[in-house]
Predicted model as a PDB file, atoms N, CA, C, CB and O in Angstrom, pLDDT in the B-factor column:
MODEL        1                                                                  
ATOM      1  N   MET A   1     -16.106  -6.028 -60.496  1.00 47.00           N  
ATOM      2  CA  MET A   1     -17.302  -5.759 -61.457  1.00 47.00           C  
ATOM      3  C   MET A   1     -17.188  -6.364 -62.668  1.00 47.00           C  
ATOM      4  CB  MET A   1     -17.514  -4.371 -61.753  1.00 47.00           C  
ATOM      5  O   MET A   1     -16.133  -6.475 -63.294  1.00 47.00           O  
ATOM      6  N   TYR A   2     -18.278  -6.768 -63.016  1.00 46.00           N  
ATOM      7  CA  TYR A   2     -18.544  -7.699 -64.371  1.00 46.00           C  
ATOM      8  C   TYR A   2     -19.261  -6.762 -65.494  1.00 46.00           C  
ATOM      9  CB  TYR A   2     -19.656  -9.127 -63.999  1.00 46.00           C  
ATOM     10  O   TYR A   2     -20.464  -6.590 -65.693  1.00 46.00           O  
ATOM     11  N   GLU A   3     -17.965  -6.133 -66.260  1.00 53.00           N  
ATOM     12  CA  GLU A   3     -18.456  -4.905 -67.028  1.00 53.00           C  
ATOM     13  C   GLU A   3     -18.965  -5.325 -68.413  1.00 53.00           C  
ATOM     14  CB  GLU A   3     -17.280  -3.811 -67.200  1.00 53.00           C  
ATOM     15  O   GLU A   3     -19.704  -4.565 -69.039  1.00 53.00           O  
ATOM     16  N   ASN A   4     -18.575  -6.573 -68.934  1.00 64.00           N  
ATOM     17  CA  ASN A   4     -18.905  -6.878 -70.169  1.00 64.00           C  
ATOM     18  C   ASN A   4     -19.795  -8.147 -70.214  1.00 64.00           C  
ATOM     19  CB  ASN A   4     -17.706  -6.997 -70.931  1.00 64.00           C  
ATOM     20  O   ASN A   4     -19.580  -9.017 -69.370  1.00 64.00           O  
ATOM     21  N   PHE A   5     -20.766  -8.322 -71.119  1.00 72.00           N  
ATOM     22  CA  PHE A   5     -21.723  -9.086 -71.286  1.00 72.00           C  
ATOM     23  C   PHE A   5     -21.316 -10.596 -70.969  1.00 72.00           C  
ATOM     24  CB  PHE A   5     -22.200  -8.841 -72.576  1.00 72.00           C  
ATOM     25  O   PHE A   5     -21.965 -11.318 -70.212  1.00 72.00           O  
ATOM     26  N   SER A   6     -20.085 -11.007 -71.687  1.00 79.00           N  
ATOM     27  CA  SER A   6     -19.424 -12.290 -71.822  1.00 79.00           C  
ATOM     28  C   SER A   6     -18.798 -12.707 -70.401  1.00 79.00           C  
ATOM     29  CB  SER A   6     -18.292 -12.196 -72.972  1.00 79.00           C  
ATOM     30  O   SER A   6     -18.315 -13.822 -70.205  1.00 79.00           O  
ATOM     31  N   MET A   7     -18.850 -11.851 -69.586  1.00 78.00           N  
ATOM     32  CA  MET A   7     -18.020 -12.099 -68.304  1.00 78.00           C  
ATOM     33  C   MET A   7     -19.291 -12.193 -67.460  1.00 78.00           C  
ATOM     34  CB  MET A   7     -16.811 -10.832 -67.802  1.00 78.00           C  
ATOM     35  O   MET A   7     -19.153 -12.828 -66.415  1.00 78.00           O  
ATOM     36  N   ALA A   8     -20.460 -11.703 -67.700  1.00 83.00           N  
ATOM     37  CA  ALA A   8     -21.792 -11.780 -66.845  1.00 83.00           C  
ATOM     38  C   ALA A   8     -22.200 -13.399 -67.290  1.00 83.00           C  
ATOM     39  CB  ALA A   8     -23.154 -10.398 -67.355  1.00 83.00           C  
ATOM     40  O   ALA A   8     -22.408 -14.302 -66.481  1.00 83.00           O  
ATOM     41  N   THR A   9     -22.257 -13.517 -68.716  1.00 88.00           N  
ATOM     42  CA  THR A   9     -22.743 -14.903 -69.052  1.00 88.00           C  
ATOM     43  C   THR A   9     -21.949 -15.986 -68.471  1.00 88.00           C  
ATOM     44  CB  THR A   9     -22.767 -15.113 -70.504  1.00 88.00           C  
ATOM     45  O   THR A   9     -22.645 -16.833 -67.911  1.00 88.00           O  
ATOM     46  N   HIS A  10     -20.703 -16.196 -68.448  1.00 92.00           N  
ATOM     47  CA  HIS A  10     -19.821 -16.849 -67.811  1.00 92.00           C  
ATOM     48  C   HIS A  10     -19.898 -17.049 -66.399  1.00 92.00           C  
ATOM     49  CB  HIS A  10     -18.817 -16.358 -68.081  1.00 92.00           C  
ATOM     50  O   HIS A  10     -19.539 -18.118 -65.906  1.00 92.00           O  
ATOM     51  N   LEU A  11     -20.364 -16.045 -65.665  1.00 93.00           N  
ATOM     52  CA  LEU A  11     -20.474 -16.172 -64.327  1.00 93.00           C  
ATOM     53  C   LEU A  11     -21.858 -16.727 -63.833  1.00 93.00           C  
ATOM     54  CB  LEU A  11     -20.184 -14.896 -63.767  1.00 93.00           C  
ATOM     55  O   LEU A  11     -22.002 -17.374 -62.795  1.00 93.00           O  
ATOM     56  N   GLY A  12     -22.752 -16.425 -64.621  1.00 93.00           N  
ATOM     57  CA  GLY A  12     -24.231 -17.095 -64.709  1.00 93.00           C  
ATOM     58  C   GLY A  12     -24.395 -18.455 -64.715  1.00 93.00           C  
ATOM     59  O   GLY A  12     -25.128 -19.077 -63.946  1.00 93.00           O  
ATOM     60  N   GLN A  13     -23.507 -19.055 -65.844  1.00 95.00           N  
ATOM     61  CA  GLN A  13     -23.345 -20.484 -66.274  1.00 95.00           C  
ATOM     62  C   GLN A  13     -22.742 -21.068 -65.255  1.00 95.00           C  
ATOM     63  CB  GLN A  13     -22.584 -20.734 -67.516  1.00 95.00           C  
ATOM     64  O   GLN A  13     -23.044 -22.225 -64.963  1.00 95.00           O  
ATOM     65  N   GLU A  14     -21.803 -20.378 -64.555  1.00 96.00           N  
ATOM     66  CA  GLU A  14     -20.828 -21.142 -63.435  1.00 96.00           C  
ATOM     67  C   GLU A  14     -21.822 -21.361 -62.471  1.00 96.00           C  
ATOM     68  CB  GLU A  14     -19.451 -20.261 -62.752  1.00 96.00           C  
ATOM     69  O   GLU A  14     -22.081 -22.478 -62.022  1.00 96.00           O  
ATOM     70  N   LEU A  15     -22.380 -20.336 -62.144  1.00 97.00           N  
ATOM     71  CA  LEU A  15     -23.362 -20.279 -60.745  1.00 97.00           C  
ATOM     72  C   LEU A  15     -24.382 -21.241 -60.862  1.00 97.00           C  
ATOM     73  CB  LEU A  15     -24.148 -18.828 -60.471  1.00 97.00           C  
ATOM     74  O   LEU A  15     -24.729 -21.873 -59.864  1.00 97.00           O  
ATOM     75  N   GLU A  16     -25.030 -21.475 -62.216  1.00 97.00           N  
ATOM     76  CA  GLU A  16     -25.959 -22.564 -62.538  1.00 97.00           C  
ATOM     77  C   GLU A  16     -25.703 -23.801 -62.344  1.00 97.00           C  
ATOM     78  CB  GLU A  16     -26.270 -22.571 -63.656  1.00 97.00           C  
ATOM     79  O   GLU A  16     -26.546 -24.592 -61.918  1.00 97.00           O  
ATOM     80  N   THR A  17     -24.223 -24.182 -62.705  1.00 96.00           N  
ATOM     81  CA  THR A  17     -23.691 -25.339 -62.612  1.00 96.00           C  
ATOM     82  C   THR A  17     -23.573 -25.803 -60.937  1.00 96.00           C  
ATOM     83  CB  THR A  17     -22.349 -25.234 -63.401  1.00 96.00           C  
ATOM     84  O   THR A  17     -23.975 -26.902 -60.553  1.00 96.00           O  
ATOM     85  N   TYR A  18     -23.013 -24.874 -60.102  1.00 96.00           N  
ATOM     86  CA  TYR A  18     -23.406 -24.945 -58.655  1.00 96.00           C  
ATOM     87  C   TYR A  18     -24.396 -25.089 -58.118  1.00 96.00           C  
ATOM     88  CB  TYR A  18     -23.194 -24.196 -58.115  1.00 96.00           C  
ATOM     89  O   TYR A  18     -24.441 -25.687 -57.043  1.00 96.00           O  
ATOM     90  N   LEU A  19     -25.296 -24.668 -58.610  1.00 96.00           N  
ATOM     91  CA  LEU A  19     -26.739 -24.929 -58.268  1.00 96.00           C  
ATOM     92  C   LEU A  19     -27.028 -26.351 -58.441  1.00 96.00           C  
ATOM     93  CB  LEU A  19     -27.713 -24.105 -59.133  1.00 96.00           C  
ATOM     94  O   LEU A  19     -27.334 -27.112 -57.524  1.00 96.00           O  
ATOM     95  N   MET A  20     -26.902 -26.687 -59.769  1.00 96.00           N  
ATOM     96  CA  MET A  20     -27.428 -28.213 -59.908  1.00 96.00           C  
ATOM     97  C   MET A  20     -26.669 -28.915 -59.259  1.00 96.00           C  
ATOM     98  CB  MET A  20     -27.503 -28.836 -61.229  1.00 96.00           C  
ATOM     99  O   MET A  20     -27.289 -29.851 -58.755  1.00 96.00           O  
ATOM    100  N   GLU A  21     -25.452 -28.918 -58.987  1.00 95.00           N  
ATOM    101  CA  GLU A  21     -24.286 -29.762 -57.997  1.00 95.00           C  
ATOM    102  C   GLU A  21     -25.099 -29.703 -56.487  1.00 95.00           C  
ATOM    103  CB  GLU A  21     -22.408 -28.778 -57.890  1.00 95.00           C  
ATOM    104  O   GLU A  21     -24.688 -30.469 -55.617  1.00 95.00           O  
ATOM    105  N   GLY A  22     -26.225 -28.817 -56.181  1.00 96.00           N  
ATOM    106  CA  GLY A  22     -26.502 -28.904 -54.796  1.00 96.00           C  
ATOM    107  C   GLY A  22     -25.890 -27.827 -53.839  1.00 96.00           C  
ATOM    108  O   GLY A  22     -26.112 -27.858 -52.629  1.00 96.00           O  
ATOM    109  N   VAL A  23     -25.095 -26.856 -54.442  1.00 97.00           N  
ATOM    110  CA  VAL A  23     -24.368 -25.825 -53.779  1.00 97.00           C  
ATOM    111  C   VAL A  23     -25.296 -24.843 -53.576  1.00 97.00           C  
ATOM    112  CB  VAL A  23     -23.196 -25.326 -54.486  1.00 97.00           C  
ATOM    113  O   VAL A  23     -25.964 -24.399 -54.510  1.00 97.00           O  
ATOM    114  N   SER A  24     -25.436 -24.356 -52.148  1.00 98.00           N  
ATOM    115  CA  SER A  24     -26.710 -23.261 -51.883  1.00 98.00           C  
ATOM    116  C   SER A  24     -25.713 -21.752 -52.525  1.00 98.00           C  
ATOM    117  CB  SER A  24     -27.329 -23.132 -49.629  1.00 98.00           C  
ATOM    118  O   SER A  24     -24.500 -21.784 -52.732  1.00 98.00           O  
ATOM    119  N   LEU A  25     -26.505 -20.682 -52.713  1.00 98.00           N  
ATOM    120  CA  LEU A  25     -25.895 -19.531 -53.065  1.00 98.00           C  
ATOM    121  C   LEU A  25     -26.441 -18.551 -52.301  1.00 98.00           C  
ATOM    122  CB  LEU A  25     -25.966 -19.248 -54.393  1.00 98.00           C  
ATOM    123  O   LEU A  25     -27.661 -18.514 -52.142  1.00 98.00           O  
ATOM    124  N   TRP A  26     -25.563 -17.577 -51.696  1.00 98.00           N  
ATOM    125  CA  TRP A  26     -25.584 -16.771 -50.751  1.00 98.00           C  
ATOM    126  C   TRP A  26     -25.159 -15.457 -51.559  1.00 98.00           C  
ATOM    127  CB  TRP A  26     -24.723 -17.248 -49.561  1.00 98.00           C  
ATOM    128  O   TRP A  26     -24.258 -15.530 -52.394  1.00 98.00           O  
ATOM    129  N   LEU A  27     -25.935 -14.053 -51.252  1.00 97.00           N  
ATOM    130  CA  LEU A  27     -25.444 -12.827 -51.434  1.00 97.00           C  
ATOM    131  C   LEU A  27     -25.666 -11.812 -50.312  1.00 97.00           C  
ATOM    132  CB  LEU A  27     -25.954 -12.381 -52.594  1.00 97.00           C  
ATOM    133  O   LEU A  27     -26.773 -11.456 -49.906  1.00 97.00           O  
ATOM    134  N   ASN A  28     -24.436 -11.374 -49.843  1.00 95.00           N  
ATOM    135  CA  ASN A  28     -24.343 -10.777 -48.485  1.00 95.00           C  
ATOM    136  C   ASN A  28     -25.149 -11.039 -47.612  1.00 95.00           C  
ATOM    137  CB  ASN A  28     -24.365  -9.611 -48.452  1.00 95.00           C  
ATOM    138  O   ASN A  28     -25.974 -10.190 -47.274  1.00 95.00           O  
ATOM    139  N   GLY A  29     -25.104 -12.307 -47.021  1.00 95.00           N  
ATOM    140  CA  GLY A  29     -25.891 -13.106 -45.973  1.00 95.00           C  
ATOM    141  C   GLY A  29     -27.316 -13.689 -46.205  1.00 95.00           C  
ATOM    142  O   GLY A  29     -28.004 -14.133 -45.286  1.00 95.00           O  
ATOM    143  N   ASN A  30     -27.667 -13.653 -47.396  1.00 98.00           N  
ATOM    144  CA  ASN A  30     -29.135 -13.858 -47.684  1.00 98.00           C  
ATOM    145  C   ASN A  30     -28.980 -15.266 -48.634  1.00 98.00           C  
ATOM    146  CB  ASN A  30     -29.930 -12.374 -48.557  1.00 98.00           C  
ATOM    147  O   ASN A  30     -27.959 -15.354 -49.315  1.00 98.00           O  
ATOM    148  N   PRO A  31     -29.822 -16.192 -48.679  1.00 98.00           N  
ATOM    149  CA  PRO A  31     -29.955 -16.988 -50.051  1.00 98.00           C  
ATOM    150  C   PRO A  31     -30.432 -16.383 -51.351  1.00 98.00           C  
ATOM    151  CB  PRO A  31     -30.859 -18.047 -49.860  1.00 98.00           C  
ATOM    152  O   PRO A  31     -31.458 -15.719 -51.503  1.00 98.00           O  
ATOM    153  N   SER A  32     -29.616 -16.681 -52.188  1.00 97.00           N  
ATOM    154  CA  SER A  32     -29.911 -15.802 -53.484  1.00 97.00           C  
ATOM    155  C   SER A  32     -29.914 -17.063 -54.670  1.00 97.00           C  
ATOM    156  CB  SER A  32     -28.517 -14.419 -53.797  1.00 97.00           C  
ATOM    157  O   SER A  32     -29.858 -18.266 -54.412  1.00 97.00           O  
ATOM    158  N   THR A  33     -29.999 -16.397 -56.130  1.00 97.00           N  
ATOM    159  CA  THR A  33     -30.342 -16.837 -57.155  1.00 97.00           C  
ATOM    160  C   THR A  33     -29.011 -16.649 -58.350  1.00 97.00           C  
ATOM    161  CB  THR A  33     -31.675 -16.155 -57.395  1.00 97.00           C  
ATOM    162  O   THR A  33     -28.408 -15.577 -58.300  1.00 97.00           O  
ATOM    163  N   PRO A  34     -28.686 -17.411 -59.125  1.00 96.00           N  
ATOM    164  CA  PRO A  34     -27.671 -16.962 -60.060  1.00 96.00           C  
ATOM    165  C   PRO A  34     -27.818 -15.576 -60.694  1.00 96.00           C  
ATOM    166  CB  PRO A  34     -27.604 -17.911 -61.108  1.00 96.00           C  
ATOM    167  O   PRO A  34     -26.957 -14.732 -60.943  1.00 96.00           O  
ATOM    168  N   GLY A  35     -29.314 -15.572 -60.910  1.00 95.00           N  
ATOM    169  CA  GLY A  35     -29.465 -14.131 -61.623  1.00 95.00           C  
ATOM    170  C   GLY A  35     -29.431 -12.845 -60.724  1.00 95.00           C  
ATOM    171  O   GLY A  35     -29.202 -11.708 -61.139  1.00 95.00           O  
ATOM    172  N   GLU A  36     -29.723 -13.241 -59.288  1.00 96.00           N  
ATOM    173  CA  GLU A  36     -29.591 -11.745 -58.403  1.00 96.00           C  
ATOM    174  C   GLU A  36     -28.108 -11.888 -58.517  1.00 96.00           C  
ATOM    175  CB  GLU A  36     -30.294 -11.590 -56.533  1.00 96.00           C  
ATOM    176  O   GLU A  36     -27.549 -10.996 -59.154  1.00 96.00           O  
ATOM    177  N   ILE A  37     -27.357 -12.848 -58.018  1.00 95.00           N  
ATOM    178  CA  ILE A  37     -25.726 -12.484 -57.964  1.00 95.00           C  
ATOM    179  C   ILE A  37     -25.000 -12.060 -59.222  1.00 95.00           C  
ATOM    180  CB  ILE A  37     -24.913 -13.726 -57.502  1.00 95.00           C  
ATOM    181  O   ILE A  37     -23.953 -11.438 -59.046  1.00 95.00           O  
ATOM    182  N   VAL A  38     -25.467 -12.346 -60.716  1.00 93.00           N  
ATOM    183  CA  VAL A  38     -25.018 -11.744 -61.592  1.00 93.00           C  
ATOM    184  C   VAL A  38     -25.387 -10.289 -61.490  1.00 93.00           C  
ATOM    185  CB  VAL A  38     -25.340 -12.350 -62.654  1.00 93.00           C  
ATOM    186  O   VAL A  38     -24.477  -9.462 -61.543  1.00 93.00           O  
ATOM    187  N   LYS A  39     -26.586  -9.911 -61.355  1.00 92.00           N  
ATOM    188  CA  LYS A  39     -26.968  -8.480 -61.217  1.00 92.00           C  
ATOM    189  C   LYS A  39     -26.372  -7.653 -60.477  1.00 92.00           C  
ATOM    190  CB  LYS A  39     -28.058  -8.326 -60.856  1.00 92.00           C  
ATOM    191  O   LYS A  39     -26.011  -6.549 -60.883  1.00 92.00           O  
ATOM    192  N   ALA A  40     -26.157  -8.157 -59.083  1.00 92.00           N  
ATOM    193  CA  ALA A  40     -25.371  -7.377 -58.317  1.00 92.00           C  
ATOM    194  C   ALA A  40     -24.067  -7.063 -58.617  1.00 92.00           C  
ATOM    195  CB  ALA A  40     -25.353  -7.824 -57.271  1.00 92.00           C  
ATOM    196  O   ALA A  40     -23.565  -5.954 -58.434  1.00 92.00           O  
ATOM    197  N   CYS A  41     -23.397  -8.226 -59.170  1.00 89.00           N  
ATOM    198  CA  CYS A  41     -22.027  -7.944 -59.521  1.00 89.00           C  
ATOM    199  C   CYS A  41     -21.710  -7.148 -60.746  1.00 89.00           C  
ATOM    200  CB  CYS A  41     -21.382  -9.128 -59.642  1.00 89.00           C  
ATOM    201  O   CYS A  41     -20.644  -6.554 -60.907  1.00 89.00           O  
ATOM    202  N   THR A  42     -22.760  -7.173 -61.653  1.00 86.00           N  
ATOM    203  CA  THR A  42     -22.713  -6.277 -62.776  1.00 86.00           C  
ATOM    204  C   THR A  42     -23.199  -5.032 -62.566  1.00 86.00           C  
ATOM    205  CB  THR A  42     -23.348  -6.753 -63.815  1.00 86.00           C  
ATOM    206  O   THR A  42     -22.893  -4.195 -63.415  1.00 86.00           O  
ATOM    207  N   ILE A  43     -24.092  -4.579 -61.370  1.00 84.00           N  
ATOM    208  CA  ILE A  43     -24.074  -3.138 -61.179  1.00 84.00           C  
ATOM    209  C   ILE A  43     -23.432  -2.372 -60.178  1.00 84.00           C  
ATOM    210  CB  ILE A  43     -25.166  -2.795 -61.079  1.00 84.00           C  
ATOM    211  O   ILE A  43     -23.521  -1.165 -59.950  1.00 84.00           O  
ATOM    212  N   GLU A  44     -22.874  -3.115 -59.702  1.00 78.00           N  
ATOM    213  CA  GLU A  44     -22.079  -2.596 -58.220  1.00 78.00           C  
ATOM    214  C   GLU A  44     -20.978  -1.617 -58.410  1.00 78.00           C  
ATOM    215  CB  GLU A  44     -21.320  -3.868 -57.397  1.00 78.00           C  
ATOM    216  O   GLU A  44     -19.955  -2.111 -58.882  1.00 78.00           O  
ATOM    217  N   GLU A  45     -20.952  -0.609 -58.206  1.00 75.00           N  
ATOM    218  CA  GLU A  45     -19.966   0.539 -58.241  1.00 75.00           C  
ATOM    219  C   GLU A  45     -19.043   1.146 -57.183  1.00 75.00           C  
ATOM    220  CB  GLU A  45     -20.626   1.490 -58.563  1.00 75.00           C  
ATOM    221  O   GLU A  45     -18.037   1.830 -57.367  1.00 75.00           O  
ATOM    222  N   GLU A  46     -19.624   0.734 -55.991  1.00 83.00           N  
ATOM    223  CA  GLU A  46     -19.104   1.323 -54.574  1.00 83.00           C  
ATOM    224  C   GLU A  46     -17.876  -0.030 -54.122  1.00 83.00           C  
ATOM    225  CB  GLU A  46     -20.745   1.512 -53.182  1.00 83.00           C  
ATOM    226  O   GLU A  46     -17.270   0.131 -53.063  1.00 83.00           O  
ATOM    227  N   GLY A  47     -17.602  -1.187 -54.886  1.00 85.00           N  
ATOM    228  CA  GLY A  47     -16.984  -2.243 -54.361  1.00 85.00           C  
ATOM    229  C   GLY A  47     -17.159  -3.298 -55.180  1.00 85.00           C  
ATOM    230  O   GLY A  47     -17.874  -3.169 -56.174  1.00 85.00           O  
ATOM    231  N   VAL A  48     -16.553  -4.464 -54.898  1.00 89.00           N  
ATOM    232  CA  VAL A  48     -16.489  -5.649 -55.570  1.00 89.00           C  
ATOM    233  C   VAL A  48     -17.305  -6.948 -54.564  1.00 89.00           C  
ATOM    234  CB  VAL A  48     -14.808  -5.901 -55.884  1.00 89.00           C  
ATOM    235  O   VAL A  48     -17.633  -6.755 -53.393  1.00 89.00           O  
ATOM    236  N   TYR A  49     -17.476  -7.952 -55.135  1.00 93.00           N  
ATOM    237  CA  TYR A  49     -17.999  -8.919 -54.603  1.00 93.00           C  
ATOM    238  C   TYR A  49     -16.974  -9.980 -54.181  1.00 93.00           C  
ATOM    239  CB  TYR A  49     -18.941  -9.341 -55.429  1.00 93.00           C  
ATOM    240  O   TYR A  49     -16.362 -10.445 -55.143  1.00 93.00           O  
ATOM    241  N   MET A  50     -16.645 -10.461 -53.031  1.00 94.00           N  
ATOM    242  CA  MET A  50     -15.494 -11.293 -52.723  1.00 94.00           C  
ATOM    243  C   MET A  50     -16.266 -12.988 -52.498  1.00 94.00           C  
ATOM    244  CB  MET A  50     -14.619 -10.560 -51.159  1.00 94.00           C  
ATOM    245  O   MET A  50     -17.186 -13.151 -51.697  1.00 94.00           O  
ATOM    246  N   ARG A  51     -15.820 -13.882 -53.164  1.00 95.00           N  
ATOM    247  CA  ARG A  51     -16.397 -15.068 -53.036  1.00 95.00           C  
ATOM    248  C   ARG A  51     -15.610 -15.897 -52.014  1.00 95.00           C  
ATOM    249  CB  ARG A  51     -16.505 -15.696 -54.338  1.00 95.00           C  
ATOM    250  O   ARG A  51     -14.383 -15.983 -52.045  1.00 95.00           O  
ATOM    251  N   ASP A  52     -16.425 -16.529 -51.064  1.00 97.00           N  
ATOM    252  CA  ASP A  52     -16.296 -17.399 -49.954  1.00 97.00           C  
ATOM    253  C   ASP A  52     -16.780 -19.012 -50.319  1.00 97.00           C  
ATOM    254  CB  ASP A  52     -17.188 -16.735 -48.759  1.00 97.00           C  
ATOM    255  O   ASP A  52     -17.947 -19.294 -50.590  1.00 97.00           O  
ATOM    256  N   TYR A  53     -15.867 -19.827 -50.283  1.00 97.00           N  
ATOM    257  CA  TYR A  53     -16.372 -21.078 -50.575  1.00 97.00           C  
ATOM    258  C   TYR A  53     -16.615 -21.801 -49.267  1.00 97.00           C  
ATOM    259  CB  TYR A  53     -15.451 -21.825 -51.484  1.00 97.00           C  
ATOM    260  O   TYR A  53     -15.666 -21.641 -48.500  1.00 97.00           O  
ATOM    261  N   ILE A  54     -17.455 -22.444 -48.843  1.00 97.00           N  
ATOM    262  CA  ILE A  54     -17.673 -22.942 -47.627  1.00 97.00           C  
ATOM    263  C   ILE A  54     -17.684 -24.379 -47.761  1.00 97.00           C  
ATOM    264  CB  ILE A  54     -18.848 -22.423 -47.045  1.00 97.00           C  
ATOM    265  O   ILE A  54     -18.584 -24.795 -48.490  1.00 97.00           O  
ATOM    266  N   HIS A  55     -16.921 -25.253 -47.249  1.00 96.00           N  
ATOM    267  CA  HIS A  55     -16.708 -26.513 -47.674  1.00 96.00           C  
ATOM    268  C   HIS A  55     -17.301 -27.646 -46.488  1.00 96.00           C  
ATOM    269  CB  HIS A  55     -15.116 -26.617 -47.981  1.00 96.00           C  
ATOM    270  O   HIS A  55     -17.052 -27.441 -45.301  1.00 96.00           O  
ATOM    271  N   ASN A  56     -17.988 -28.678 -46.860  1.00 95.00           N  
ATOM    272  CA  ASN A  56     -18.433 -29.732 -45.483  1.00 95.00           C  
ATOM    273  C   ASN A  56     -17.281 -30.521 -45.367  1.00 95.00           C  
ATOM    274  CB  ASN A  56     -19.872 -30.859 -45.675  1.00 95.00           C  
ATOM    275  O   ASN A  56     -16.229 -30.302 -45.967  1.00 95.00           O  
ATOM    276  N   GLU A  57     -17.516 -31.542 -44.501  1.00 96.00           N  
ATOM    277  CA  GLU A  57     -16.502 -32.168 -43.488  1.00 96.00           C  
ATOM    278  C   GLU A  57     -15.616 -33.161 -44.656  1.00 96.00           C  
ATOM    279  CB  GLU A  57     -17.418 -33.200 -42.017  1.00 96.00           C  
ATOM    280  O   GLU A  57     -14.490 -33.613 -44.445  1.00 96.00           O  
ATOM    281  N   ARG A  58     -16.447 -33.372 -45.958  1.00 95.00           N  
ATOM    282  CA  ARG A  58     -15.700 -34.319 -46.942  1.00 95.00           C  
ATOM    283  C   ARG A  58     -14.889 -33.346 -47.864  1.00 95.00           C  
ATOM    284  CB  ARG A  58     -16.781 -35.318 -47.874  1.00 95.00           C  
ATOM    285  O   ARG A  58     -14.206 -33.742 -48.809  1.00 95.00           O  
ATOM    286  N   GLY A  59     -15.025 -32.068 -47.506  1.00 95.00           N  
ATOM    287  CA  GLY A  59     -14.188 -31.305 -48.464  1.00 95.00           C  
ATOM    288  C   GLY A  59     -14.894 -30.969 -49.868  1.00 95.00           C  
ATOM    289  O   GLY A  59     -14.293 -30.710 -50.910  1.00 95.00           O  
ATOM    290  N   HIS A  60     -16.347 -31.025 -49.684  1.00 94.00           N  
ATOM    291  CA  HIS A  60     -16.969 -30.715 -51.101  1.00 94.00           C  
ATOM    292  C   HIS A  60     -17.663 -29.370 -50.645  1.00 94.00           C  
ATOM    293  CB  HIS A  60     -18.140 -32.003 -51.790  1.00 94.00           C  
ATOM    294  O   HIS A  60     -18.273 -29.197 -49.590  1.00 94.00           O  
ATOM    295  N   VAL A  61     -17.397 -28.253 -51.875  1.00 96.00           N  
ATOM    296  CA  VAL A  61     -18.294 -27.123 -51.847  1.00 96.00           C  
ATOM    297  C   VAL A  61     -19.618 -27.423 -51.433  1.00 96.00           C  
ATOM    298  CB  VAL A  61     -18.367 -26.512 -53.084  1.00 96.00           C  
ATOM    299  O   VAL A  61     -20.327 -28.220 -52.047  1.00 96.00           O  
ATOM    300  N   GLU A  62     -20.005 -26.769 -50.336  1.00 96.00           N  
ATOM    301  CA  GLU A  62     -21.589 -27.070 -49.997  1.00 96.00           C  
ATOM    302  C   GLU A  62     -22.266 -25.406 -50.198  1.00 96.00           C  
ATOM    303  CB  GLU A  62     -21.829 -27.821 -48.041  1.00 96.00           C  
ATOM    304  O   GLU A  62     -23.449 -25.434 -50.538  1.00 96.00           O  
ATOM    305  N   LYS A  63     -21.811 -24.332 -50.070  1.00 97.00           N  
ATOM    306  CA  LYS A  63     -22.094 -23.141 -50.057  1.00 97.00           C  
ATOM    307  C   LYS A  63     -21.324 -22.132 -50.580  1.00 97.00           C  
ATOM    308  CB  LYS A  63     -22.299 -22.930 -49.065  1.00 97.00           C  
ATOM    309  O   LYS A  63     -20.199 -21.913 -50.129  1.00 97.00           O  
ATOM    310  N   LEU A  64     -21.823 -21.454 -51.531  1.00 97.00           N  
ATOM    311  CA  LEU A  64     -20.933 -20.393 -52.168  1.00 97.00           C  
ATOM    312  C   LEU A  64     -21.483 -18.863 -51.658  1.00 97.00           C  
ATOM    313  CB  LEU A  64     -21.014 -20.558 -53.938  1.00 97.00           C  
ATOM    314  O   LEU A  64     -22.668 -18.626 -51.894  1.00 97.00           O  
ATOM    315  N   GLN A  65     -20.823 -17.999 -51.093  1.00 98.00           N  
ATOM    316  CA  GLN A  65     -21.192 -16.731 -50.618  1.00 98.00           C  
ATOM    317  C   GLN A  65     -20.509 -15.475 -51.487  1.00 98.00           C  
ATOM    318  CB  GLN A  65     -20.782 -16.692 -49.104  1.00 98.00           C  
ATOM    319  O   GLN A  65     -19.337 -15.363 -51.848  1.00 98.00           O  
ATOM    320  N   PHE A  66     -21.402 -14.757 -51.656  1.00 96.00           N  
ATOM    321  CA  PHE A  66     -20.755 -13.291 -52.280  1.00 96.00           C  
ATOM    322  C   PHE A  66     -21.102 -12.185 -51.310  1.00 96.00           C  
ATOM    323  CB  PHE A  66     -21.432 -12.817 -53.874  1.00 96.00           C  
ATOM    324  O   PHE A  66     -22.259 -11.952 -50.959  1.00 96.00           O  
ATOM    325  N   ASP A  67     -20.047 -11.520 -50.896  1.00 96.00           N  
ATOM    326  CA  ASP A  67     -20.091 -10.562 -49.871  1.00 96.00           C  
ATOM    327  C   ASP A  67     -19.838  -9.135 -50.681  1.00 96.00           C  
ATOM    328  CB  ASP A  67     -18.948 -10.920 -48.674  1.00 96.00           C  
ATOM    329  O   ASP A  67     -19.319  -9.320 -51.781  1.00 96.00           O  
ATOM    330  N   LEU A  68     -20.041  -8.077 -50.430  1.00 94.00           N  
ATOM    331  CA  LEU A  68     -19.893  -6.810 -50.766  1.00 94.00           C  
ATOM    332  C   LEU A  68     -18.820  -6.263 -50.264  1.00 94.00           C  
ATOM    333  CB  LEU A  68     -20.867  -6.133 -50.483  1.00 94.00           C  
ATOM    334  O   LEU A  68     -18.972  -5.825 -49.124  1.00 94.00           O  
ATOM    335  N   VAL A  69     -17.518  -6.110 -50.850  1.00 93.00           N  
ATOM    336  CA  VAL A  69     -16.342  -5.400 -50.000  1.00 93.00           C  
ATOM    337  C   VAL A  69     -16.175  -3.939 -50.903  1.00 93.00           C  
ATOM    338  CB  VAL A  69     -14.668  -6.488 -49.961  1.00 93.00           C  
ATOM    339  O   VAL A  69     -15.815  -3.816 -52.074  1.00 93.00           O  
ATOM    340  N   LYS A  70     -16.572  -2.886 -49.913  1.00 88.00           N  
ATOM    341  CA  LYS A  70     -16.695  -1.591 -49.983  1.00 88.00           C  
ATOM    342  C   LYS A  70     -15.292  -0.910 -50.807  1.00 88.00           C  
ATOM    343  CB  LYS A  70     -16.929  -1.107 -48.470  1.00 88.00           C  
ATOM    344  O   LYS A  70     -14.192  -1.302 -50.418  1.00 88.00           O  
ATOM    345  N   ASN A  71     -15.344  -0.064 -51.749  1.00 74.00           N  
ATOM    346  CA  ASN A  71     -13.971   0.424 -51.674  1.00 74.00           C  
ATOM    347  C   ASN A  71     -13.627   1.692 -50.775  1.00 74.00           C  
ATOM    348  CB  ASN A  71     -13.579   0.721 -53.033  1.00 74.00           C  
ATOM    349  O   ASN A  71     -14.572   2.468 -50.638  1.00 74.00           O  
ATOM    350  N   ILE A  72     -12.700   1.961 -50.278  1.00 62.00           N  
ATOM    351  CA  ILE A  72     -12.042   2.812 -49.327  1.00 62.00           C  
ATOM    352  C   ILE A  72     -11.767   4.460 -49.811  1.00 62.00           C  
ATOM    353  CB  ILE A  72     -10.664   2.065 -49.020  1.00 62.00           C  
ATOM    354  O   ILE A  72     -11.208   5.244 -49.044  1.00 62.00           O  
TER     355      ILE A  72                                                      
ENDMDL                                                                          
END                                                                             
């Protein structure tokens, strides 16, 4: 969970960069935006979001998925 403003800002900037490079962003199996992902990571209290980098045949990241992993 991103508890402070600095970490959330950094995540948002990182995701904006991926988006500008043509990487699609996904949150829990749905297309998403940097703002939606930052919000979800900031307010989630019952788990954490795991990143999954999907690469194309040339080895470049083409999709970045964030999936909620619930605390047990």
